[in-house]
N, C-alpha and C positions, 0 to 999 in steps of 0.2 A: 504496501501500500505505500507506501515511503518512498517506493520506484512510480509510480501513478504519480504521485503527489510533482515530487518533482523533476520528473522528465518535463508538462506540465503539456504532454502528448494530444493531438486530436482524435489519434487512434492509436488502440495497443490492440495487440494482435495474444493471446497465450496458447501454447498449444498444450494436451497431454494437464487434464487440469483433472481426469480423473475423477469428475466432479459427475452423480448417476442421478441426486437429488436436487439441484440449489436451494433446495426451502430448506436446506439444514445449512444452509453457507449463514453467516452472519450478514445484518441491514451494510455494513458498512463492504463484506464481496459484493456484494449483488449491487448497491446502489453507489458504487461513491461521489461523491459530490460534487457535481459538473457533471457528469460521465451515464450515460445508457449504458447498458449490459446485453449480449445477448449470448446465450448459451447452445452448447451438444451435445450430446451426451449418447455413450454407444446405449445401442438398443441392447443386445443382446451376452453383454458379460460385463455387466456391474466394476465397475474402481478400475477400469479397462480407457486408456485415451481420450479423448474429451475438449472440445476447444473452448475460446470464450472469444468476443470482442467485446471494448470497451471503447463509446465513441462519444464524444463534445459533440460533432458537427449528424447534425439532422440525415434522419435516412429515412428513402420512399419506399424502397421493400428490402424485405429482409428475407432468408429462405434459410432450411437445414436440409431441408429433406427431398432425395435429386433421384427414388423412385427407388425400384427394386436392381439397386446395381453395388456397384463395388464400393461409391463415396456415401453410403450414405446409413450402413449398420453399424459402425461403429465410430461415430460423435466425428470424424474427422475434417468435415468444411461447414464454416461456414459462410455465406455472400450477401452482403451487402451492395445497396440500389442509392449511389449518391450520385447529385446532378449533373457532372461531371467526367463518372468512370464506375465502372464494378468494382470493391473489393472483396476478396474471396482471404480466408484464413484456414491455411491446410497442414494438420496434421500428416503426411503420409507416411503408410503403414514402412516400417524399421527393416522388413523381409528378412529376420534372423529367426534361428529356431528352428520350427518344423520345417523339414525343406517345400512345403505349399505354400508357407509364406511367402517365398521370394515369386512367387508364380501372381500373387496374391499383390505383394506390392508389385510387379510388373503393369498386371493388365488395367493396376488402380491408373496407372501413371496415362495407360494408354486412355482411356474412358475422361479422367482430366480434362488431355488436351485437344480432344476431342471436344469437351464441352464450351472449355472457355474460346476454342474458335469459333463458333459458334456466337456467342456470347460478344467476340470483340464487332462480330459485325453490325450489333448492335450500339456500342460503344465500348473505353478502351478499359481493357482492365489490367488491376492490378492485387497480384496475387504476393503471398509473403508465409513465412512458415518456417516448418520443422521440415526439409526435405529430405534429410536423410541419408546423402546423397552428396560427394563429394565431386563436386564435375573433374578439374582435370589436377595434375602433378603438383603447380603450386597451392592446392586449397587440403595439403594433406602433411603432415609435419616426416611421414616416411610413405610413400608412395608404392616405392621399389617392393618392403615388406610386407604391402598388401592389397598388392595388386591379382588377388583371392580372397580377401576378405569382403562381406555384407559391408554395401555403401561405398564399392568403390569399385564393382566389378564392373568389365564392359557394358554390358547388357543393362544394368544401371546409366549408367554416363551415355550411353545415349537414350536415353527418352533424355534429355537435359541438355541434349544436340537436336531433339526435335520438338524440344519448347521453343532453341534460336532459330529454328529451319523456319516454323510456325509465326514467327515473327515480337516473336517476348522477348527482351534483352534484362540480364542479368547487372541490373544495377550498380551493386559492387564490383564484381569485377571489369564493366563498362569506364565508374570511373576511376578504376584503381589495376589497371591491368597488369599489372607485373609486382603491386605487393599482397606480401603474405598475411592476411589474418584469418583467425584462428575462432568461431562461432562455438563449439562445444569439444569437450574434453572428457577423456575417461576418472570417471571421480577414484575408481576401486586400486587404480595406478597412479593417483595421484596427478596427473596428467599435466594440467597445470601449470602445476607448483615447476615444473619441469620442461615446461612450453612444446611438449607436442599434441598438437590438436589437430580437428579438422576443423574445414570450412561446410559446414551442413543447412545452414539455414543462410534465405536467402529475399529479398523484395525480387522479386521478375513484375515489368510494366510492359503493355502497349510499342513498340518501338516507338509509333506514330506522336506520344504525348515521353519520352525521353527528354523532349528538349526543356520541358518542366521540371524534371528534377531537378537539384539546387545542392541537395550533399548525399553520401552515402555514406555509413560508415557503423564498422562494427564496436560497443562500447566496453568491452570488454573490462575493464575494471569493477562493472557493477558485480557484485559477486549476492551470491545467494539461490543458485542453479549451475548446472552442473555447462548450461547454454548460456552467452550470454546475446546481452538484446543486439538485432541489429537496426539501426534507426534511419527513414529517408526520413527527407523532405525536399519535397514537392511543395510547387504553386500552381493556380489557375485563377 
């Protein structure tokens, strides 16, 4: 809550909330001063996944149900419509563990891309969140050792190539072509203390609004999670 207050952000998107019933949360968490909140929870598995968006800006429409497909049942997607753009907060599947989870992750990427391509025809799209993939070797501390690791597999990285081919831009890498910056560190190995991280959290925008992006950065001094906030300043 301190971060929410101090950031003064118009929109804050969080992933992996693990909240099944928001009624159990405090008023402060559900209704922070100046913010409206939108929540999505896993419908088939309690205490799993989940997303929330806090916004100071009025919303035209909101959506958390996407039909009977890979985008819906695990509470991974929140869509808000603003006058200038669609905003989507996404918690992409990790893909680890049981074998079918990688297939689920790849299918999720395919369905999400197909969906936002249609959305982009109506108005520009901004999407952000824990993508659970490091795109290029610069995006993780030890690329050679992780060639066969979930999160850096060729078939996963190809899904981010597909985003680019469809006209969506990774704003951090566009602004900082050669900068090393990480947004996630493994807590079990104290990787943050050792500077061994991955950049797996992103802000992507439709290319036609790239000119509106003023600044994008990873605030890696913010503690309290194994992820660091990714911050986007965009003006219309």
